[in-house]
FIVOVEX-483823 format. One record per residue (C-alpha): residue number from 1; x, y, z; residue in one letter. Coordinates in Angstrom, 3 decimals. Each point is the difference from the previous one (the first is absolute). Layout:
<atoms>
ATOM  pos        c1        c2        c3  code
ATOM  NUM         X         Y         Z     a
...
</atoms>
This chain:
<atoms>
ATOM  pos        c1        c2        c3  code
ATOM    1  -151.465   -50.481   160.446     m
ATOM    2    -0.389     3.429    -1.677     p
ATOM    3    -3.391     0.936    -1.367     a
ATOM    4    -0.523    -0.389    -3.722     a
ATOM    5     0.406     3.197    -1.986     a
ATOM    6    -3.275     1.485    -1.234     p
ATOM    7    -0.845    -0.784    -3.603     l
ATOM    8     0.238     2.891    -2.463     p
ATOM    9    -3.345     1.426    -1.038     t
ATOM   10    -1.206     0.919    -3.439     l
ATOM   11     0.032     3.687    -0.852     t
ATOM   12    -3.203     0.289    -2.010     a
ATOM   13     0.654     1.783    -3.287     l
ATOM   14    -2.398     2.745    -0.981     s
ATOM   15    -1.621    -0.346    -3.446     p
ATOM   16     2.407     2.643    -1.299     e
ATOM   17     2.990    -1.829     1.482     d
ATOM   18    -1.182    -3.278    -1.547     e
ATOM   19    -0.334     1.611    -3.401     l
ATOM   20     3.495     1.507     0.067     h
ATOM   21     1.651    -3.208     1.249     w
ATOM   22    -1.783    -1.972    -2.730     l
ATOM   23     1.004     2.518    -2.663     a
ATOM   24     3.609    -0.203     1.215     l
ATOM   25    -0.118    -3.809    -0.034     r
ATOM   26    -1.181     0.058    -3.612     l
ATOM   27     2.805     2.258    -1.331     v
ATOM   28     1.947    -2.216    -2.442     p
ATOM   29     3.724    -0.470     0.507     g
ATOM   30     0.074     1.263     3.584     l
ATOM   31     1.221    -2.557     2.543     g
ATOM   32    -0.682     0.081     3.717     t
ATOM   33     3.506     1.066     1.004     r
ATOM   34    -0.146     2.941    -2.401     r
ATOM   35    -3.411     1.012     1.361     v
ATOM   36     1.311    -0.164     3.574     i
ATOM   37     2.883     2.241    -1.060     q
ATOM   38    -2.456     2.502    -1.470     l
ATOM   39    -2.253    -0.097     3.054     l
ATOM   40     2.949     0.779     2.261     e
ATOM   41     0.081     3.389    -1.698     k
ATOM   42    -3.665     0.606    -0.862     f
ATOM   43    -1.434    -1.726     3.120     k
ATOM   44    -3.387    -0.964    -1.474     t
ATOM   45    -1.298    -1.282    -3.373     p
ATOM   46    -2.157     3.130    -0.249     q
ATOM   47     3.033     2.296     0.113     l
ATOM   48     1.831    -2.331    -2.371     l
ATOM   49    -2.712     0.406    -2.639     f
ATOM   50     0.115     3.780     0.378     r
ATOM   51     3.722     0.191    -0.778     s
ATOM   52     1.623     0.838    -3.338     s
ATOM   53     1.965    -2.277    -2.319     v
ATOM   54     3.233     1.810     0.832     s
ATOM   55    -0.606    -0.382     3.750     e
ATOM   56    -0.679    -3.704    -0.413     l
ATOM   57     3.029    -0.589    -2.215     e
ATOM   58     2.178     1.902     2.474     a
ATOM   59    -1.071    -2.520     2.664     t
ATOM   60     0.925    -2.951    -2.211     g
ATOM   61    -3.200    -0.811    -1.907     a
ATOM   62     0.569    -1.207    -3.579     p
ATOM   63    -1.404     2.364    -2.697     p
ATOM   64    -2.825    -2.325    -1.121     g
ATOM   65    -1.525    -0.658     3.449     p
ATOM   66     0.539     3.684     0.925     a
ATOM   67    -2.124     1.091    -2.985     r
ATOM   68    -2.655    -2.618     0.898     s
ATOM   69    -0.222     1.353     3.547     i
ATOM   70    -0.313     3.618    -1.088     v
ATOM   71    -2.584    -0.818    -2.678     s
ATOM   72    -2.208    -1.862     2.490     g
ATOM   73    -0.748    -2.557    -2.702     c
ATOM   74    -0.448    -2.858     2.510     t
ATOM   75    -2.871     1.585     1.923     f
ATOM   76    -2.740    -1.373    -2.253     d
ATOM   77     1.207    -3.535     0.657     d
ATOM   78     0.440     0.868     3.695     a
ATOM   79    -3.671     1.006     0.256     i
ATOM   80    -1.013    -3.335    -1.548     d
ATOM   81     2.263    -1.829     2.450     q
ATOM   82    -1.434     1.908     2.949     q
ATOM   83    -3.526    -1.030    -1.014     n
ATOM   84     1.098    -3.640    -0.348     r
ATOM   85     1.659     0.076     3.429     v
ATOM   86    -3.213     1.215     1.608     r
ATOM   87    -2.187    -2.473    -1.898     a
ATOM   88     2.166    -2.912     1.174     a
ATOM   89     0.140     1.177     3.617     g
ATOM   90     3.784     0.219    -0.294     a
ATOM   91     2.424     2.292     1.813     t
ATOM   92     3.080     1.828    -1.277     l
ATOM   93     3.144    -0.164     2.132     v
ATOM   94     2.693     2.435    -1.119     s
ATOM   95     3.721    -0.314     0.607     f
ATOM   96    -0.244     2.868     2.503     h
ATOM   97    -2.809    -1.610     1.995     d
ATOM   98     0.787    -1.158     3.534     r
ATOM   99    -1.560    -3.393    -0.716     s
ATOM  100     2.206    -0.645    -3.049     y
ATOM  101     2.075    -3.142     0.831     p
ATOM  102     3.373     1.019     1.407     e
ATOM  103     1.631    -3.164    -1.336     l
ATOM  104    -1.237     0.812    -3.497     l
ATOM  105     1.629     3.437     0.168     k
ATOM  106     3.370    -1.725     0.368     e
ATOM  107    -0.008    -1.655    -3.431     i
ATOM  108     1.682     1.536    -3.032     l
ATOM  109    -3.194     0.951    -1.848     d
ATOM  110    -2.994     0.138     2.365     p
ATOM  111    -3.395     0.734    -1.571     p
ATOM  112    -1.094     3.623     0.228     l
ATOM  113    -3.600    -0.903     0.673     l
ATOM  114    -1.742    -3.131     1.300     l
ATOM  115    -3.583    -0.833    -0.893     f
ATOM  116    -1.453    -1.990     2.896     a
ATOM  117    -3.196    -1.816     0.970     r
ATOM  118    -0.452    -1.536     3.438     g
ATOM  119     1.726     0.303     3.371     d
ATOM  120     2.593     2.762    -0.345     l
ATOM  121     1.583    -0.869     3.360     s
ATOM  122     1.593    -2.979    -1.766     l
ATOM  123     2.270     2.401    -1.885     l
ATOM  124     2.119     0.169     3.147     s
ATOM  125    -0.644    -3.487     1.399     h
ATOM  126     2.970    -2.424     0.251     p
ATOM  127    -0.239    -2.120    -3.120     s
ATOM  128     1.484    -3.011    -1.758     i
ATOM  129    -0.326    -0.552    -3.733     a
ATOM  130    -0.908    -3.520    -1.108     v
ATOM  131     0.597    -0.520    -3.721     v
ATOM  132     0.320    -2.828    -2.465     g
ATOM  133    -0.989    -1.550    -3.272     t
ATOM  134    -3.388     0.263    -1.682     r
ATOM  135     0.167    -3.752    -0.672     k
ATOM  136     0.873    -1.533     3.367     p
ATOM  137     0.260    -3.670     0.869     t
ATOM  138    -2.304    -1.421     2.684     p
ATOM  139     3.003     0.233     2.351     y
ATOM  140     0.424     3.698    -0.766     g
ATOM  141    -3.674     0.721     0.574     m
ATOM  142     0.036    -1.889     3.299     a
ATOM  143     3.081     1.895     1.215     v
ATOM  144    -1.419     3.394    -1.047     a
ATOM  145    -3.236    -0.734     1.851     e
ATOM  146     1.783    -1.246     3.108     k
ATOM  147     2.563     2.803     0.304     l
ATOM  148    -2.325     2.750    -1.216     g
ATOM  149    -2.437    -0.945     2.751     g
ATOM  150     2.693    -0.344     2.655     e
ATOM  151     1.624     3.343    -0.827     l
ATOM  152    -3.365     1.777     0.065     a
ATOM  153    -0.984    -1.734     3.251     a
ATOM  154     3.288     1.205     1.517     a
ATOM  155    -1.055     3.602    -0.672     g
ATOM  156     1.816     0.730    -3.255     l
ATOM  157    -1.753     1.370    -3.064     c
ATOM  158     0.468    -2.321    -2.993     v
ATOM  159     0.773     1.981    -3.164     i
ATOM  160    -0.249    -1.452    -3.487     s
ATOM  161    -1.173     0.853    -3.507     g
ATOM  162    -3.342    -1.890    -0.186     m
ATOM  163     1.267    -1.940    -3.018     a
ATOM  164    -1.096    -3.558    -0.639     r
ATOM  165     1.717    -2.738     1.966     g
ATOM  166     2.211     0.795     2.980     i
ATOM  167    -1.122     3.634     0.363     d
ATOM  168    -3.664    -0.979     0.159     t
ATOM  169     0.693    -2.832     2.455     a
ATOM  170     1.911     2.350     2.336     a
ATOM  171    -2.762     2.641    -0.009     h
ATOM  172    -2.716    -2.570     0.654     k
ATOM  173     1.994    -1.638     2.787     a
ATOM  174     0.469     3.330     1.789     a
ATOM  175    -3.721     0.762    -0.207     l
ATOM  176    -0.937    -3.513     1.124     s
ATOM  177     1.641     0.530     3.413     v
ATOM  178    -1.454     3.480     0.448     g
ATOM  179     3.329     1.611    -0.867     g
ATOM  180     0.983     2.969    -2.132     k
ATOM  181     1.066     0.012    -3.631     t
ATOM  182     0.925     2.611    -2.614     t
ATOM  183    -0.286    -0.530    -3.750     a
ATOM  184     2.196     2.123    -2.268     v
ATOM  185    -1.525     0.286    -3.462     f
ATOM  186     1.666     0.217    -3.395     g
ATOM  187    -3.095     1.875    -1.220     c
ATOM  188    -2.415     2.558     1.413     g
ATOM  189    -1.568    -0.844     3.368     v
ATOM  190    -3.415     0.231    -1.661     d
ATOM  191     0.954    -2.849    -2.355     m
ATOM  192     0.108    -3.738     0.710     t
ATOM  193     2.862    -2.178    -1.175     y
ATOM  194    -0.262    -2.902    -0.316     p
ATOM  195    -3.774     0.175    -0.440     t
ATOM  196    -0.614    -3.184     2.010     e
ATOM  197     1.314     1.827     3.080     n
ATOM  198    -2.870     2.493     0.091     r
ATOM  199    -1.440    -1.494     3.198     k
ATOM  200     3.457    -0.108     1.599     l
ATOM  201     0.529     3.653    -0.942     q
ATOM  202    -3.267     0.949     1.720     e
ATOM  203     1.058    -1.894     3.118     q
ATOM  204     3.384     1.727     0.075     i
ATOM  205    -1.579     3.449    -0.435     v
ATOM  206    -2.379    -0.816     2.866     s
ATOM  207     2.527    -1.554     2.394     r
ATOM  208     3.402     1.047    -1.315     g
ATOM  209     1.461     2.451    -2.515     l
ATOM  210     0.438     0.273    -3.769     t
ATOM  211     2.445     2.546    -1.435     i
ATOM  212     1.492     0.991    -3.334     s
ATOM  213     2.158     2.722    -1.453     e
ATOM  214    -1.789    -0.362    -3.347     f
ATOM  215    -2.872     2.388    -0.745     p
ATOM  216    -3.627    -1.025     0.274     m
ATOM  217    -1.100    -2.084    -2.955     g
ATOM  218     3.571    -0.952    -0.969     a
ATOM  219     0.000    -3.481    -1.619     p
ATOM  220     2.239    -2.804     1.233     a
ATOM  221     2.725     0.304    -2.632     y
ATOM  222     2.781    -2.630     0.323     p
ATOM  223     2.672     2.683     0.471     q
ATOM  224    -1.842     1.289     3.075     n
ATOM  225     0.730    -3.028     2.143     f
ATOM  226     3.799     0.313     0.376     p
ATOM  227    -0.642     3.681     0.825     i
ATOM  228    -2.613    -1.057     2.568     r
ATOM  229     2.410    -2.468     1.599     n
ATOM  230     2.258     2.754     1.343     r
ATOM  231    -2.922     1.209     2.138     i
ATOM  232    -0.696    -3.526     1.259     v
ATOM  233     3.620    -0.244     1.145     a
ATOM  234     0.285     3.640     1.051     g
ATOM  235    -2.917    -0.087     2.457     m
ATOM  236     1.199    -3.204     1.666     s
ATOM  237     2.486    -0.844     2.728     q
ATOM  238     0.873    -3.052    -2.069     g
ATOM  239    -0.988    -2.055    -3.027     v
ATOM  240    -0.839    -3.714     0.192     l
ATOM  241     0.306    -1.857    -3.311     v
ATOM  242    -2.016    -3.228    -0.036     v
ATOM  243     0.381    -1.294    -3.568     e
ATOM  244     1.211     1.460    -3.265     g
ATOM  245     2.251    -0.617    -2.957     a
ATOM  246     3.561     1.317    -0.080     q
ATOM  247    -1.061     2.969    -2.159     y
ATOM  248    -3.456     0.920     1.273     s
ATOM  249    -1.986     2.806     1.564     g
ATOM  250     0.728    -1.339     3.478     s
ATOM  251     3.730    -0.015    -0.818     a
ATOM  252    -0.297     3.656    -1.056     i
ATOM  253    -1.749     0.823     3.279     t
ATOM  254     2.746    -1.768     1.960     a
ATOM  255     2.711     1.910    -1.871     r
ATOM  256    -1.811     3.278     0.698     l
ATOM  257    -0.236    -0.956     3.667     a
ATOM  258     3.773    -0.514     0.146     v
ATOM  259     0.593     3.365    -1.685     e
ATOM  260    -2.358     1.653     2.483     q
ATOM  261     1.738    -1.579     3.003     g
ATOM  262    -2.883    -2.304     0.897     r
ATOM  263     0.257    -3.547     1.329     e
ATOM  264    -0.505    -2.762    -2.578     v
ATOM  265    -1.491    -3.328     1.047     f
ATOM  266    -0.547    -3.088    -2.121     a
ATOM  267    -1.802    -3.316     0.282     i
ATOM  268     2.192    -2.989    -0.949     p
ATOM  269    -1.528    -2.194    -2.682     g
ATOM  270     0.428    -3.155    -2.018     n
ATOM  271     3.216     0.297    -2.020     i
ATOM  272    -1.680    -1.710    -2.966     t
ATOM  273    -2.865     2.527    -0.081     s
ATOM  274     0.476     3.039    -2.212     q
ATOM  275    -2.292     1.938     2.344     a
ATOM  276     2.636    -0.357     2.740     s
ATOM  277     2.995     1.170    -2.012     w
ATOM  278    -0.501     3.630     1.019     g
ATOM  279    -0.239    -0.426     3.789     p
ATOM  280     2.681    -2.710     0.075     n
ATOM  281     2.367     2.332    -1.851     l
ATOM  282    -0.838     2.846     2.393     l
ATOM  283     0.858    -2.229     2.963     i
ATOM  284     3.336    -0.858    -1.601     r
ATOM  285     0.635     3.731    -0.450     q
ATOM  286    -0.682     0.743     3.663     g
ATOM  287    -3.771     0.305     0.423     a
ATOM  288    -1.344    -1.254     3.334     k
ATOM  289    -1.377    -3.518    -0.273     l
ATOM  290    -3.533    -0.114     1.437     v
ATOM  291    -2.081    -2.944     1.181     t
ATOM  292    -2.239     1.777     2.540     t
ATOM  293    -1.277     3.534     0.533     a
ATOM  294     2.195     0.237     3.091     q
ATOM  295     3.064    -0.204    -2.272     d
ATOM  296    -1.162     3.281    -1.548     v
ATOM  297    -0.957     1.677     3.269     i
ATOM  298     3.371    -0.826     1.563     n
ATOM  299     1.750     2.107    -2.670     e
ATOM  300    -2.130     3.106     0.540     l
ATOM  301     1.308     2.940     1.996     s
ATOM  302    -0.810     0.138     3.751     p
ATOM  303    -2.156     3.071    -0.632     e
ATOM  304    -2.066    -1.831    -2.628     t
ATOM  305    -0.429    -3.032     2.255     r
ATOM  306    -1.203     2.281     2.794     r
ATOM  307    -2.461     1.705    -2.313     r
ATOM  308    -1.630    -3.202    -1.192     i
ATOM  309    -0.108    -1.320     3.565     q
ATOM  310    -1.701     3.162     1.266     n
ATOM  311    -2.248     0.150    -3.039     g
ATOM  312    -1.796    -3.089     0.865     g
ATOM  313     0.768    -2.732    -2.354     g
ATOM  314    -1.576    -3.114     1.020     a
ATOM  315     1.785    -3.194     0.712     s
ATOM  316     2.109    -1.889    -2.492     m
ATOM  317    -2.137    -3.112     0.360     e
ATOM  318    -2.103    -1.173    -2.888     d
ATOM  319    -3.548     1.181     0.497     n
ATOM  320    -1.434    -3.173    -1.424     r
ATOM  321    -1.103    -2.621     2.484     k
ATOM  322     2.242    -3.037     0.092     q
ATOM  323    -1.009    -3.599     0.701     g
ATOM  324    -3.527    -1.253    -0.521     t
ATOM  325    -1.755     2.114    -2.611     l
ATOM  326    -3.363     1.676     0.635     p
ATOM  327    -1.638    -1.851    -2.887     l
ATOM  328    -2.893    -1.638     1.793     g
ATOM  329    -0.534    -3.578    -1.209     p
ATOM  330     2.878     0.360    -2.482     n
ATOM  331     2.689     0.888     2.558     s
ATOM  332     1.671    -3.431    -0.167     v
ATOM  333    -0.008     0.053    -3.782     l
ATOM  334     1.449     3.518     0.066     g
ATOM  335     2.887    -1.194     2.161     d
ATOM  336     0.629    -2.923    -2.369     e
ATOM  337    -0.004     2.252    -3.064     i
ATOM  338     2.448     2.439     1.618     l
ATOM  339     2.250    -2.917     0.933     a
ATOM  340     0.239    -0.916    -3.678     k
ATOM  341     0.373     3.504    -1.448     l
ATOM  342     3.450     1.608    -0.247     k
ATOM  343     0.962     3.657     0.092     v
ATOM  344     2.228    -0.128    -3.065     d
ATOM  345    -1.267    -3.041    -1.939     q
ATOM  346    -3.439     0.378    -1.586     p
ATOM  347    -2.241    -3.069     0.141     m
ATOM  348    -2.704    -0.682    -2.571     h
ATOM  349    -3.502    -0.546     1.338     v
ATOM  350    -0.056    -3.464    -1.654     d
ATOM  351     3.009    -1.034     2.096     d
ATOM  352    -1.818     1.159     3.125     l
ATOM  353    -3.110    -1.973    -0.978     l
ATOM  354     1.999    -3.157    -0.591     s
ATOM  355     1.851     0.408     3.295     g
ATOM  356    -3.146     0.488     2.060     l
ATOM  357    -2.062    -3.007    -1.037     e
ATOM  358    -2.134     0.021     3.172     n
ATOM  359    -1.642     3.284    -1.033     y
ATOM  360    -2.224     0.926    -2.912     s
ATOM  361     1.193     2.456    -2.621     s
ATOM  362    -2.680     2.507     1.057     s
ATOM  363     1.203    -0.103     3.628     e
ATOM  364     3.574     0.653    -1.081     i
ATOM  365    -0.938     2.843    -2.356     v
ATOM  366    -2.161     1.705     2.653     v
ATOM  367     2.750    -0.328     2.624     t
ATOM  368     2.588     1.414    -2.402     l
ATOM  369    -2.278     2.986    -0.524     f
ATOM  370    -0.292     0.489     3.782     e
ATOM  371     3.772    -0.212     0.380     l
ATOM  372     0.351     2.740    -2.628     e
ATOM  373    -2.477     2.196     1.868     l
ATOM  374     2.036    -0.478     3.185     l
ATOM  375     3.194     0.961    -1.816     g
ATOM  376     1.563    -3.408     0.652     l
ATOM  377     0.124    -1.250    -3.592     a
ATOM  378     0.100     1.650    -3.401     r
ATOM  379    -1.106    -1.176    -3.421     q
ATOM  380     2.385     0.533    -2.903     l
ATOM  381    -0.850    -0.163    -3.714     p
ATOM  382    -0.712    -3.500    -1.285     g
ATOM  383    -1.800    -1.211     3.162     k
ATOM  384     3.286    -0.104     1.915     q
ATOM  385     0.079     0.689     3.753     y
ATOM  386     2.688     1.074     2.450     v
ATOM  387     0.005     0.514     3.756     k
ATOM  388     0.360     3.584     1.228     v
ATOM  389     3.010     0.388     2.244     w
</atoms>
């Protein structure tokens, strides 16, 4: 078996380089493809800013952006951005950097500059996007947790957008098995959205990677998320849609994946559930139906499969202990509770109490809490419980 190719390394930008790349990123009306065109002639952002309007227009720059470049009007904002990058412990990755994701360069409109916090080696790690609705069913949450964990344990990086629901479940599942995960933000990487994911964001920065094309301090405007989704798809070998409506963010990500030549995978769902309309439709249109992580891995290229095999990836087995639970005197009760709980049908605590008449309510409540700590059960709003797959 051939040795794995060495990972690209980051070319550290000097403070002057950072400033010029930031100033170029902030020029209004100048897309990445146009900038790349200009840099083919001028080589560096520094030389670009020293050119004249006529030179820029001769290379294809529109008059407005050409005047903005020559005037240097974006440098004040660039200085502010540079200070914010340093304060947040973030790193700038330019389109010309060796560590810039090669897959992302293939899309129609790759970002000129990535703001990143965390493990930069994940920019080139084989990855699968796991996306879905912000309002998942218990079934959707269980599937996202199961497959997110299995894919990460197999050595793939799980990419998602850290939104509520499926995204959050996928990130947490990857971290829970000691795997890798990347969160692509629809705001600045120094911001937190949604706010309840602050702890998750800290965990991802510590053990994974957070990236954004939006400047530091940029709020999470609604229009940012469809823009963000092209990066989620663009950095991945494939996109797995767990749940989502027919016209949803996950459907947009799947469409972008098709346009970018990526594999699209979908989880089949209940035909009466609106949350399953999106993935069921994708399957009808040719997406790969997925029931296990191996279904995804089988569709990856031989090179990618070799890379994740050589890169360590643990086993595909669930890391939770099966059989008798380590709950001390409550182990028998824990087994009985898990026998009653379902993955996709929440059960109210009152129904559990009435079905376990040989135990006191305090014993049942304490054991439920222990099951949650072990990751074997989860409480939903309204004192409802489900079993974790």
